[in-house]
C-alpha positions in Angstrom: 11.7 19.4 7.7 12.6 19.9 11.4 10.7 23.2 11.4 7.4 21.3 10.7 8.2 18.3 12.9 8.1 20.3 16.1 4.8 22.0 15.4 1.9 21.7 17.8 -0.2 20.5 14.9 0.9 16.9 15.6 -1.6 16.9 18.5 -4.6 14.7 17.8 -7.5 16.5 16.2 -9.8 16.4 19.3 -7.2 18.0 21.5 -6.8 21.3 19.6 -8.8 24.0 17.8 -7.2 24.0 14.4 -8.8 22.0 11.6 -5.5 20.8 10.1 -3.9 17.5 11.1 -0.5 16.4 9.8 0.8 12.9 9.6 4.1 12.5 11.6 7.0 12.6 9.2 8.2 9.0 10.1 5.1 7.6 8.4 5.3 9.8 5.4 9.0 8.8 4.9 8.1 5.1 5.2 5.3 5.5 2.6 7.7 7.4 0.3 10.3 4.6 0.6 7.7 1.9 -0.2 6.1 3.8 -3.1 9.4 5.1 -4.5 8.2 8.7 -4.1 4.9 10.7 -4.0 3.5 12.2 -7.1 0.3 13.7 -5.7 -1.2 14.6 -2.3 -4.9 15.4 -3.2 -5.8 16.9 0.2 -2.9 19.1 1.3 -1.5 22.5 1.8 1.8 24.3 1.1 2.9 23.8 4.7 2.1 20.1 4.7 3.8 19.6 1.4 7.1 20.7 2.9 7.1 17.4 4.7 5.2 15.2 2.2 7.3 16.5 -0.7 4.8 15.4 -3.3 5.5 16.5 -6.9 2.0 18.1 -6.9 -0.7 18.7 -4.4 -4.3 19.9 -4.2 -5.3 22.3 -1.5 -8.5 24.0 -0.3 -8.1 26.5 -3.1 -7.2 23.9 -5.7 -9.8 21.2 -4.6 -8.9 17.6 -5.2 -12.6 16.7 -5.2 -13.1 17.7 -8.8 -9.7 16.9 -10.3 -8.2 13.7 -11.7 -5.8 12.0 -9.3 -2.7 10.4 -10.8 0.5 8.6 -10.1 1.6 7.6 -6.6 -1.0 9.2 -4.3 -0.5 10.0 -0.7 -3.4 11.2 1.4 -3.4 11.9 5.1 -5.5 9.2 6.9 -8.5 10.5 8.8 
């Protein structure tokens, strides 16, 4: 988890050129504690799921737009 925590991708979207934005781990951990775990992240990536630790996730390649969402869902806020 530390590897991902120190990435420059925590910089707000308007301040960098990448299109990915990752929620800081402290918020994900709080959500995980409240929900008792995360079953699905419907808009994620392999890299992001290292921190989110969802049982399953949908990515650009496996689009969550045309799939059923289930369980305890976490989605990065816009």
